[in-house]
Each structure stands twice: as C-alpha cells, then as structure tokens.
PALUM-413999 format. One line per field, with one value per residue (C-alpha): x, y, z; residue in one letter. Coordinates in nm, 3 decimals. Example, Ala and Ser with C-alpha at 12.3 -4.5 7.8 and 13.67 -1.06 7.14 Angstrom:
BEGIN
c1 = 1.230/1.367
c2 = -0.450/-0.106
c3 = 0.780/0.714
residuo = a/s
//
This chain:
BEGIN
c1 = 0.000/0.150/0.195/-0.048/0.009/-0.313/-0.379/-0.547/-0.239/-0.012/-0.244/-0.243/0.135/0.234/0.145/0.263/0.622/0.826/1.172/1.520/1.827/2.019/1.731/1.669/1.981/1.997/1.957/2.321/2.479/2.746/2.750/2.991/2.854/2.539/2.729/3.101/3.142/3.081/2.719/2.454/2.217/1.912/2.043/2.105/1.851/1.893/1.767/2.066/2.137/2.437/2.527/2.791/3.025/2.795/2.509/2.735/2.845/2.490/2.366/2.577/2.613/2.945/2.887/2.763/2.490/2.345/2.355/2.191/1.909/1.587/1.711/1.489/1.526/1.737/1.651/1.913/1.908/2.156/2.235/2.269/2.424/2.714/2.957/2.738/2.706/2.460/2.277/2.174/1.883/1.858/1.517/1.446/1.743/1.963/2.242/2.499/2.330/2.456/2.797/3.007/3.304/3.560/3.725/3.645/3.773/3.541/3.518/3.243/3.384/3.409/3.312/2.960/2.927/2.840/3.032/3.143/2.981/2.924/3.294/3.356/3.362/3.202/3.499/3.691/3.418/3.393/3.092/2.863/2.684/2.392/2.278/1.946/1.865/2.069/2.405/2.588/2.610/2.857/3.013/2.955/2.862/2.682/2.505/2.150/2.002/2.230/2.569/2.704/3.026/3.221/3.469/3.725/3.842/4.023/4.264/4.175/4.360/4.589/4.614/4.307/4.337/4.026/3.966/3.659/3.606/3.276/3.110/2.768/2.535/2.657/3.000/3.063/3.385/3.512/3.823/3.899/4.180/4.270/4.460/4.395/4.582/4.717/4.892/4.825/4.757/4.901/4.658/4.664/4.457/4.540/4.301/4.279/4.037/3.920/3.572/3.471/3.141/3.017/2.725/2.401/2.287/2.270/2.039/1.813/1.524/1.575/1.252/1.332/1.702/1.732/2.066/2.230/2.094/2.351/2.267/2.567/2.665/2.830/3.080/3.251/3.570/3.710/4.034/4.074/4.316/4.270/4.498/4.489/4.721/4.697/4.919/4.806/5.044/5.005/4.658/4.424/4.647/4.658/4.805/4.688/4.645/4.394/4.404/4.154/4.204/3.949/3.958/3.660/3.605/3.254/3.147/2.862/2.674/2.793/2.572/2.534/2.830/2.914/3.239/3.288/3.295/3.406/3.462/3.765/3.695/3.929/3.870/4.159/4.136/4.429/4.419/4.642/4.521/4.640/4.423/4.556/4.404/4.522/4.363/4.100/3.786/3.961/4.050/4.218/4.182/4.405/4.334/4.518/4.445/4.374/4.134/4.119/3.837/3.925/3.716/3.830/3.554/3.656/3.353/3.539/3.878/3.994/4.172/3.951/3.780/3.940/3.810/3.998/3.926/4.198/4.109/4.345/4.181/4.286/4.079/4.156/3.877/3.851/3.600/3.559/3.342/3.169/2.987/2.678/2.712/3.003/3.153/3.275/3.504/3.679/3.867/3.878/4.065/3.975/4.153/3.985/4.150/4.014/4.200/4.176/4.099/3.848/4.002/3.800/3.814/3.896/4.032/4.078/3.925/3.971/3.736/3.811/3.556/3.489/3.226/3.094/2.861/2.713/2.509/2.373/2.145/1.956/1.747/1.480/1.584/1.829/1.965/2.196/2.303/2.551/2.684/2.922/3.073/3.232/3.441/3.462/3.713/3.455/3.144/3.237/3.091/2.797/2.671/2.452/2.304/2.105/1.892/1.752/1.552/1.447/1.237/1.222/0.847/0.887/1.149/1.021/0.916/1.126/1.016/1.250/1.233/1.492/1.540/1.850/1.986/2.211/2.376/2.551/2.827/2.799/3.021/3.308/3.101/2.821/3.059/3.349/3.267/3.415/3.175/3.202/2.915/2.634/2.680/2.922/2.931/2.794/3.048/2.774/2.583/2.483/2.495/2.181/2.034/1.785/1.573/1.473/1.220/1.188/1.000/1.033/0.905/1.100/0.983/1.202/1.123/1.378/1.490/1.205/1.238/1.009/1.089/0.861/1.000/0.836/1.050/0.994/1.298/1.261/1.543/1.594/1.814/1.828/2.062/1.910/1.921/2.208/2.371/2.301/2.108/1.952/1.594/1.413/1.262/1.192/0.988/1.107/0.849/0.829/0.751/0.981/0.858/1.076/1.074/1.338/1.334/1.314/1.020/1.007/1.382/1.373/1.539/1.293/1.307/1.046/0.922/0.774/0.903/0.669/0.814/0.669/0.960/0.839/0.963/0.761/0.787/0.609/0.447/0.606/0.767/1.145/1.274/1.367/1.231/0.972/0.673/0.671/0.927/0.844/1.092/1.087/1.390/1.386/1.672/1.739/2.051/2.004/2.316/2.555/2.279/2.199/1.929/1.688/1.509/1.476/1.173/1.188/0.925/0.932/0.640/0.606/0.863/0.913/1.233/1.212/1.126/0.804/0.677/0.595/0.813/0.657/0.827/0.605/0.658/0.824/0.896/1.207/1.254/1.604/1.711/2.034/2.165/2.499/2.627/2.933/3.052/3.362/3.502/3.673/3.486/3.147/2.964/2.737/2.466/2.236/1.960/1.859/1.535/1.391/1.070/1.268/1.097/1.159/1.195/1.383/1.548/1.639/1.437/1.550/1.839/1.851/1.857/1.956/1.695/1.707/2.069/2.256/2.594/2.777/3.092/3.329/3.457/3.745/3.707/3.892/3.708
c2 = 0.000/0.331/0.621/0.906/1.229/1.425/1.766/1.592/1.376/1.680/1.865/1.568/1.524/1.891/1.968/1.629/1.711/1.828/1.983/1.823/2.032/1.759/1.634/1.934/2.122/2.480/2.763/2.877/2.527/2.452/2.105/1.943/1.598/1.720/1.895/1.813/2.187/2.395/2.509/2.641/2.362/2.566/2.613/2.249/2.039/1.732/1.612/1.648/1.608/1.698/1.534/1.739/1.652/1.803/1.583/1.276/1.328/1.402/1.076/0.866/0.601/0.438/0.316/0.482/0.223/0.294/0.668/0.647/0.418/0.617/0.895/0.986/0.772/0.511/0.158/-0.058/-0.434/-0.601/-0.970/-0.948/-0.710/-0.461/-0.515/-0.769/-0.749/-0.477/-0.371/-0.014/0.059/0.419/0.507/0.137/0.059/-0.246/-0.225/-0.239/0.072/0.306/0.456/0.531/0.768/0.840/1.176/1.127/0.767/0.479/0.199/-0.026/-0.373/-0.487/-0.846/-0.776/-0.402/-0.333/-0.108/-0.225/0.070/-0.128/-0.118/0.255/0.422/0.760/0.868/0.912/1.113/1.492/1.517/1.305/1.427/1.222/1.269/1.093/0.979/0.873/1.044/0.843/1.165/1.283/0.962/0.681/0.326/0.226/0.559/0.447/0.494/0.770/0.866/0.879/1.077/1.051/1.323/1.223/1.449/1.772/2.009/2.321/2.636/2.589/2.251/2.056/1.711/1.497/1.187/0.968/0.659/0.478/0.160/0.013/-0.283/-0.617/-0.541/-0.270/-0.070/0.217/0.436/0.710/0.965/1.235/1.557/1.828/2.147/2.403/2.732/2.970/2.760/2.439/2.198/1.836/1.572/1.232/0.988/0.628/0.416/0.076/-0.067/-0.409/-0.565/-0.911/-0.842/-1.036/-1.371/-1.307/-1.606/-1.638/-1.826/-2.201/-2.212/-1.932/-2.019/-2.388/-2.445/-2.131/-2.133/-2.126/-2.013/-1.783/-1.419/-1.296/-1.029/-0.755/-0.556/-0.270/-0.076/0.232/0.506/0.828/1.115/1.425/1.713/2.015/2.308/2.623/2.824/3.133/3.286/2.992/2.688/2.386/2.038/1.772/1.406/1.190/0.831/0.603/0.243/0.043/-0.325/-0.515/-0.871/-0.996/-1.341/-1.514/-1.843/-2.057/-2.302/-2.641/-2.620/-2.526/-2.366/-2.015/-1.854/-1.499/-1.246/-1.019/-0.705/-0.421/-0.093/0.134/0.464/0.688/1.005/1.300/1.614/1.945/2.250/2.529/2.855/2.861/3.198/3.423/3.209/2.893/2.622/2.287/1.994/1.691/1.387/1.054/0.771/0.409/0.204/-0.156/-0.369/-0.713/-0.991/-1.314/-1.559/-1.812/-2.039/-2.352/-2.467/-2.491/-2.207/-1.899/-1.777/-1.449/-1.170/-0.851/-0.546/-0.296/0.026/0.289/0.621/0.935/1.250/1.586/1.840/2.198/2.450/2.767/3.064/3.197/3.523/3.306/3.032/2.792/2.508/2.170/1.949/1.639/1.326/1.013/0.685/0.386/0.051/-0.236/-0.567/-0.855/-1.148/-1.402/-1.771/-1.762/-1.800/-1.549/-1.608/-1.235/-1.043/-0.682/-0.401/-0.030/0.261/0.595/0.871/1.222/1.453/1.802/2.010/2.357/2.530/2.881/3.105/3.343/3.580/3.346/3.053/2.773/2.541/2.238/2.020/1.730/1.472/1.185/0.906/0.597/0.361/0.025/-0.234/-0.507/-0.386/-0.068/0.280/0.415/0.775/0.927/1.272/1.506/1.815/2.007/2.328/2.525/2.837/3.073/3.124/3.375/3.454/3.150/2.903/2.719/2.450/2.211/1.934/1.706/1.407/1.188/0.854/0.616/0.276/0.007/-0.213/-0.587/-0.704/-0.949/-1.214/-1.171/-1.169/-1.399/-1.632/-1.974/-2.256/-2.516/-2.733/-2.502/-2.243/-1.954/-1.589/-1.453/-1.244/-1.133/-0.933/-0.579/-0.287/-0.219/0.117/0.362/0.663/0.892/1.177/1.397/1.706/1.894/2.190/2.372/2.635/2.833/3.105/3.199/2.881/2.675/2.464/2.218/1.996/1.777/1.545/1.299/1.063/0.787/0.575/0.294/0.041/-0.189/-0.494/-0.576/-0.865/-1.158/-1.537/-1.783/-1.803/-1.429/-1.271/-0.936/-1.041/-0.796/-0.449/-0.245/0.066/0.274/0.538/0.748/1.065/1.226/1.497/1.671/1.966/2.125/2.422/2.547/2.608/2.705/2.651/2.303/2.190/1.970/1.741/1.517/1.370/1.084/0.867/0.659/0.399/0.164/-0.050/-0.329/-0.587/-0.494/-0.847/-1.005/-0.699/-0.815/-0.574/-0.571/-0.737/-0.556/-0.215/-0.077/0.085/0.376/0.540/0.809/0.994/1.257/1.413/1.661/1.820/2.112/2.292/2.449/2.576/2.283/2.035/1.899/1.636/1.492/1.194/1.015/0.821/0.612/0.384/0.160/-0.020/-0.384/-0.548/-0.878/-1.079/-1.265/-1.196/-1.401/-1.188/-1.498/-1.402/-1.094/-0.888/-0.658/-0.288/-0.145/0.180/0.258/0.528/0.645/0.920/1.097/1.347/1.532/1.733/1.959/1.963/2.171/2.380/2.085/1.775/1.635/1.322/1.159/0.897/0.732/0.472/0.291/0.102/0.233/0.035/-0.288/-0.356/-0.694/-0.652/-0.776/-0.607/-0.947/-1.267/-1.462/-1.232/-1.074/-0.705/-0.528/-0.481/-0.201/-0.094/0.196/0.357/0.609/0.796/1.070/1.316/1.560/1.844/2.162/2.475
c3 = 0.000/-0.106/0.132/0.063/0.247/0.289/0.439/0.731/0.793/0.795/1.028/1.264/1.257/1.278/1.640/1.759/1.672/1.967/1.911/1.887/1.845/1.667/1.455/1.233/1.132/1.253/1.002/0.994/1.029/0.769/0.612/0.367/0.282/0.103/-0.179/-0.120/-0.061/0.248/0.234/0.466/0.559/0.462/0.107/0.006/-0.180/0.040/0.376/0.609/0.979/1.192/1.523/1.702/1.989/2.252/2.136/2.131/2.491/2.601/2.448/2.684/2.412/2.323/1.965/1.649/1.593/1.938/1.868/1.525/1.634/1.633/1.405/1.110/0.800/0.982/1.098/1.266/1.315/1.552/1.598/1.975/2.226/2.215/1.927/1.749/1.372/1.274/0.961/0.887/0.655/0.535/0.393/0.352/0.127/0.177/0.433/0.152/0.005/0.279/0.212/0.520/0.509/0.780/0.714/0.345/0.326/0.233/0.491/0.346/0.302/-0.061/0.030/0.160/0.097/0.460/0.700/1.046/1.222/1.540/1.635/1.574/1.918/1.972/2.183/1.855/1.682/1.660/1.431/1.215/0.903/0.772/0.413/0.357/0.005/-0.300/-0.351/-0.619/-0.820/-0.552/-0.416/-0.665/-0.565/-0.244/-0.194/-0.288/0.059/0.182/0.319/0.674/0.711/1.036/1.128/1.390/1.673/1.583/1.751/1.949/2.050/2.350/2.520/2.628/2.787/2.839/3.049/3.090/3.305/3.342/3.466/3.410/3.391/3.255/3.404/3.144/3.179/2.965/2.973/2.719/2.718/2.469/2.427/2.171/2.116/1.880/1.837/1.554/1.245/1.390/1.556/1.670/1.847/1.997/2.158/2.274/2.470/2.586/2.642/2.772/2.873/2.966/2.733/2.714/2.577/2.203/2.140/2.445/2.279/2.213/2.013/1.769/1.737/1.836/1.658/1.801/2.155/2.435/2.792/2.825/2.790/2.473/2.570/2.374/2.400/2.194/2.172/1.957/1.861/1.665/1.570/1.354/1.273/1.046/0.955/0.782/0.570/0.357/0.363/0.296/0.242/0.470/0.496/0.736/0.821/1.008/1.131/1.302/1.409/1.604/1.700/1.835/1.957/2.020/2.133/1.954/1.955/1.664/1.474/1.641/1.879/2.237/2.125/2.266/1.922/1.856/1.578/1.555/1.353/1.266/1.081/0.987/0.801/0.710/0.504/0.418/0.246/0.107/0.044/-0.178/-0.295/-0.657/-0.725/-0.576/-0.548/-0.676/-0.421/-0.484/-0.242/-0.283/-0.064/-0.060/0.177/0.248/0.455/0.566/0.703/0.835/0.988/1.152/1.240/1.507/1.492/1.603/1.728/1.366/1.187/1.152/0.838/0.732/0.509/0.439/0.222/0.136/-0.041/-0.179/-0.253/-0.437/-0.484/-0.646/-0.621/-0.746/-0.612/-0.815/-0.727/-1.038/-1.101/-1.071/-0.809/-0.765/-0.968/-0.842/-1.053/-0.923/-1.022/-0.805/-0.825/-0.607/-0.586/-0.403/-0.312/-0.107/0.046/0.325/0.347/0.058/-0.288/-0.490/-0.865/-0.901/-0.603/-0.717/-0.921/-0.976/-1.040/-1.206/-1.158/-1.287/-1.142/-1.203/-0.993/-1.000/-0.734/-0.706/-0.505/-0.732/-0.522/-0.378/-0.599/-0.514/-0.782/-0.766/-1.059/-1.055/-1.297/-1.222/-1.432/-1.274/-1.487/-1.308/-1.431/-1.361/-1.546/-1.732/-1.700/-1.503/-1.511/-1.240/-1.201/-0.982/-1.033/-0.739/-0.706/-0.402/-0.360/-0.062/-0.036/0.247/0.513/0.706/0.437/0.177/-0.068/-0.247/-0.503/-0.659/-0.885/-0.888/-1.002/-0.810/-0.839/-0.638/-0.777/-0.699/-0.412/-0.448/-0.268/-0.523/-0.819/-0.742/-0.451/-0.544/-0.629/-0.352/-0.475/-0.367/-0.639/-0.654/-0.748/-1.074/-1.269/-1.511/-1.249/-1.338/-1.095/-0.894/-0.994/-0.848/-0.944/-0.657/-0.654/-0.351/-0.236/0.090/0.286/0.559/0.809/1.050/1.299/1.562/1.739/1.594/1.279/1.103/0.806/0.596/0.326/0.087/-0.122/-0.376/-0.461/-0.715/-0.722/-1.019/-1.085/-0.713/-0.650/-0.463/-0.431/-0.460/-0.702/-0.707/-0.994/-1.086/-1.025/-0.800/-0.799/-0.488/-0.410/-0.115/-0.034/0.278/0.468/0.726/0.963/1.218/1.454/1.673/1.905/2.261/2.493/2.862/2.896/2.741/2.419/2.238/1.937/1.785/1.466/1.276/0.994/0.778/0.541/0.283/0.157/-0.071/-0.316/-0.626/-0.764/-0.465/-0.298/0.029/0.274/0.290/0.610/0.932/0.828/1.066/0.899/1.144/1.368/1.624/1.840/2.114/2.280/2.565/2.758/2.989/3.107/3.449/3.623/3.674/3.586/3.241/3.214/2.963/2.815/2.481/2.364/2.047/1.901/1.595/1.434/1.335/1.108/0.932/0.954/0.625/0.261/0.276/0.568/0.772/1.072/1.229/1.498/1.701/1.750/2.058/2.241/2.446/2.709/2.808/3.048/3.136/3.391/3.402/3.697/3.679/4.039/3.966/3.685/3.516/3.638/3.549/3.656/3.398/3.439/3.188/3.212/2.894/2.835/3.161/3.117/3.066/2.734/2.570/2.195/1.889/1.593/1.443/1.488/1.794/1.885/2.229/2.315/2.635/2.904/3.157/3.204/3.360/3.303/3.525/3.432/3.539/3.277/3.305/3.054/3.154/3.045
residuo = m/k/i/r/l/s/a/m/a/i/a/f/a/w/p/s/i/a/p/a/a/e/m/v/v/a/l/a/e/t/v/v/t/a/t/r/q/e/a/r/a/n/e/v/m/a/s/v/e/v/i/d/r/e/t/i/e/q/s/g/q/s/s/i/t/d/l/l/s/g/h/p/g/i/r/i/s/t/n/g/g/p/g/a/s/s/s/i/f/m/r/g/a/e/s/r/h/t/l/v/l/v/d/g/m/r/i/n/t/a/t/t/g/q/p/s/l/e/i/i/p/l/a/s/v/e/r/i/e/i/l/r/g/p/a/s/f/l/y/g/s/e/a/i/g/g/v/i/q/i/f/t/r/r/g/v/e/g/v/r/p/e/l/f/v/g/v/g/s/n/n/t/r/e/v/d/a/s/v/a/g/g/s/g/r/l/s/y/s/l/g/a/g/y/t/e/t/d/g/i/n/s/n/p/d/p/v/k/q/p/f/y/y/q/p/d/r/d/g/y/r/n/t/h/f/n/a/s/a/s/l/g/f/r/a/r/d/e/i/g/a/t/v/l/r/t/e/g/r/n/r/y/d/a/f/g/t/d/y/d/a/y/l/d/k/t/v/t/s/l/g/v/y/m/i/n/e/l/a/s/g/w/t/s/t/l/r/v/g/a/s/e/d/s/l/e/s/h/g/s/a/a/a/p/d/e/f/r/t/r/q/r/q/f/m/w/q/h/d/v/k/l/p/l/g/s/l/l/a/a/y/e/h/l/e/q/k/v/d/g/t/t/a/y/t/v/d/s/r/h/i/n/s/l/l/l/g/w/g/a/k/l/a/s/h/f/v/q/a/n/l/r/h/d/d/n/s/q/f/g/g/k/t/t/g/h/l/g/y/g/y/q/l/s/p/e/w/r/a/r/a/s/i/s/t/a/f/n/a/p/t/f/n/q/l/y/w/p/d/t/g/f/g/g/g/n/p/d/l/k/p/e/k/a/l/n/r/e/v/g/l/n/w/e/r/g/v/h/a/v/s/l/t/y/y/n/n/k/v/r/d/l/i/a/g/w/p/p/a/n/v/n/k/a/r/l/e/g/v/e/i/g/y/s/g/e/a/f/g/y/r/l/a/a/g/a/d/f/l/d/a/r/n/e/e/t/d/k/r/l/p/r/r/g/e/q/v/f/y/l/k/l/s/r/q/q/g/p/w/n/w/g/m/d/w/n/a/e/g/r/r/y/d/n/v/s/n/s/l/k/m/g/g/y/a/l/l/d/a/f/v/h/y/r/f/s/r/d/w/r/i/e/a/r/a/n/n/l/l/d/k/r/y/e/t/a/w/g/y/g/t/e/g/r/n/v/f/v/g/l/r/y/t/p/l
//
C-alpha cells in the first residue's frame, strides 16, 4: 500500500512534533557531505542532519549504531548485544546501500558491501553528518540509501586534555583519554580508549534459534586510537592528516556447537590532504588515503575464516566561485583488493571517476546540478546525475524538489565467490540502480524549525538469491517529519518517519524495516545540571522476505543526567530502556533490558 500524504495527515502530525536540536539542522549550520562543498544547511537540496560533539556526549552512548538508532530515516538491526554485527537501513534501502566515510575515506567492506559501524567508538568522533537519500552523483557506488560521514576528533587552540572513566550494567567498563591542542595555524589531536562488557545472551530463545541457543553471555571488548594534525600556511592553504584504528572482539553463539565462538573485527582509516588557494575564489583539495576492514571468524577450534578489504583512494577536487554560483570538478581513483581464506576467482578491481557540480542562489531561488561518471574495471561505465531546485516562499518558508539517479556495484562475494558445490558468485551481475524523486518543505522562525519530506525511490536490478542474480525491484516510499526548538527553557526534538519499503515483484515488505518510527527528545541545562530523556518507538517489522516471521513494534525510554561539580569535572549517568521492554530487531536475537551507566569526565574549560 502506497503512502499518501493528505492535508489531514499533515495537520495531525504537525502539532505532535516536539523539538530536537540535533534532529533538524539549525539555520546557519554549515554542512559538507550534502554537496562536497561547504554550504549552509538551509540552502542544500537534500535532507541532512548533523550530530555534534555536545550531542554525542549528552547521548551517553558508546557506539555509532546505538547513537543512530531512532534517528529519522534510519533503521538498525543487531544480531545481539554490544559489538554484534549490525545492519543499517537508510530510507528502507539495503544495508549495503549506505555509504560510510571516515574523514572522506570509504570503509564499506568490498566483500559484503556493509560497514562495520558497530565497532567505531564515539569517543573518537567529533561530528557526524547524515545525508538521507541517493548520492551516487557525488560519491559513486553504495550511496543508494544515503551517506554517513564521520569526522574524527580535531585540535583546538591551546592545550586541552580529556579523560573519561565509566562503569555500568553487565560489568561494562570504559576508559577514554585524549589531548587536543594548537597554536596559531598548527593543531593536533590524539586519543585512545578501551571498552569491555560481559554483554548479554545473544540467542536467548531455544525455540526461535534452536541451533544457536547457548545459555551464556556474549561479551565484547574494543580498543581504539585516533589522531589528527593540520598546519596552515600562507593565507588559505593547509596540509593535514587523520588516522583512526578500532579493533573489536565480540562473542557469539555458533551453529550447532558449544564452542565459545568470537569475531575479531578491525577498521583502519588513514588520510592526508592538502588545500591550496590557486587563485582568488579557486581552491584545490588533494586527498590521498587508504582504509582496511578485516574480519576473523573463530567459529570452532579450527583455523579462523578471514576476510579482508583494502582500499586505496585518491581524490583531487577543485572548487571555483563563479559570477553566478560555484563550480565543483573532481577526479577520483579507487583501488579495491580482497584477500583471506576464501580464494575469490577475481580479487581486485579499480574505479576511475569524474564529477561536475554547480550550485547557485539566485534571489529566492536555489539550484543544484551534478553529474558523475564511474568507470569500473569489472562492469564498465555508469553515469549518475542530480537536479535540485528550491524556492524561498517567504522569510520563514522554503520549498525544495529534486530528482536523482544512483547505483551500487555488486560485491566481491556476489561476483566472485568460489563454487564449492552449492553455487558460486555470478560475474555477469549488473549494478543495482535507483531513481529517486523527492519534495520537501521547511519552516524556520527563531529557534524553531520544522521539516517535511516525501520521497519515492525505485530500485531496479536488485541482486538476490544464490547463485546471485539481478531479479528484484523495490519501491522505497516514505515521509519524514521533524521539529526542533526550545520552549520554557527546554530543548525539544520530535518527529515521525513513515516507510513503505516493498519488493515490487512479490508486494512483500522488505525485512527488518519498521513501517513507522516516532521519536521525542527533551533536555534542559540548568546551572551545573543537564538532564533529559529520549523516547523512540518503531512499528512492526518482518524478519524474512516471505513476511511470515513478524516482529512486534516497541517503544524505548532512556534518560540521562549530568552534573558539573567543579570547573573541570562532570559526573554523567544514563539509564537505557527504563521500562525494561523486551523486543527484537532481528528474529531470535537478544537485546539489552534495563541498564545503567555512570561515568566521570574531566574536561577543563
């Protein structure tokens, strides 16, 4: 059943939206991911969201998947407790259709297409930008559902050390330490941390998961390191480097055995960049880097199964201010190589890409146009584009509309998995492709902001089955409503997200995507106290393509309180799932019940 947005529905939803400072981007906020250039959030044609460091610390969460759960346009499914493998569905698209960048470097694995977001610690993160909707015209493959860009910690003026220690339910322990500093145009940041928890029983139901059931806890531990440095020279020139490495080990219940199985996952991202002003209004950005995603599966006492993706990345971008708007031109080169214990029939490929973009503000009119061509050594060329238009109806109201195309290259597993008697990869697969149409309406007055977005994304040549084939079509249709602001001294945020994600061949709903998501966030700063609550609800979902395994909806209530008892010290406490709700995001897999976490943070002002 298609989503139909009537005047009555809007009237019903409008007053029900309470504010959230991080949910709807503030008027003057600058974003990069939506256009690959610095732009005011209220002038881009996309649906964007920024999560800053203050919001991250206030959340009390330790992983990105925990933080993103409940945000508009995002559904997350987790196979157990902390550190367990997770899938992220943006606007109903497949998990492999969300592109994740760390400081501009791709980290999606080339074997499955999915990112290991569950092991990236928030202690290393300065800021997250979320671009909802297709963005292949900017970033190429994977960006059918959207883009999540993670910016690691940066330097500050002077010297600022930070320390955090915390303990919580399930014998959870966390220690993070960092130092950031700078003088003049030199800045730096270093950070490291360790987290460990006994976790929960990932498979607590012997009926739903009879071959995986074990009455034990499945723990998790993580170590991480991040660093950045930058040096400015001349008027507007800069060189810099960033690095992130995170290692996670999570226990899991293996099929048909009592062996204490575990997964070792590692994500590494390294990048260096140089920014030069070649002439007045003409800036060149050169970025070179590499990323690695590795997985070792110890499912038995035998040697582990290993999968590793290495990516080398090069980007040269030019931004030119024109008499009318600004021009973007860029060249990218990407090399992908996979290895491990699986003997892929082909283990490497390379992609060369060219892209152009133009954006302008003409009185009350906003225009954005983009074109990108990717030449993939496996399947040849693919061109994607975007055209967006916005109109300032009044000082408070702005309307926008856009149309764009996107694609996703088949993964190495889908293409080149060796045939072991049960079928192998299919080297003749075509890229999955999408056509997205979107309209939106934004209202802002003072500290209050409302956004309303409708989208319709049709995906063709979806890869499914084994051996894999381009057999399916999907329709991803939805409405996102959000409000942020302040009232009576409270910061408020609320909204609703309605999704109809269907396989058009069978008319069945796509698995693990809730039909509705509602959220409400409230916080207040009062002297040394900062406190608040989060309420998130998700509607029913199905766990399989036939829609025979139904998972009920659920609502979670969390609360936090921070108290700064001296100039430099703050105590933080958070309670998650206060109502001790039993729920599932994946059939038969456990989730955490009521749990608390208390920490002490040293942040000199």
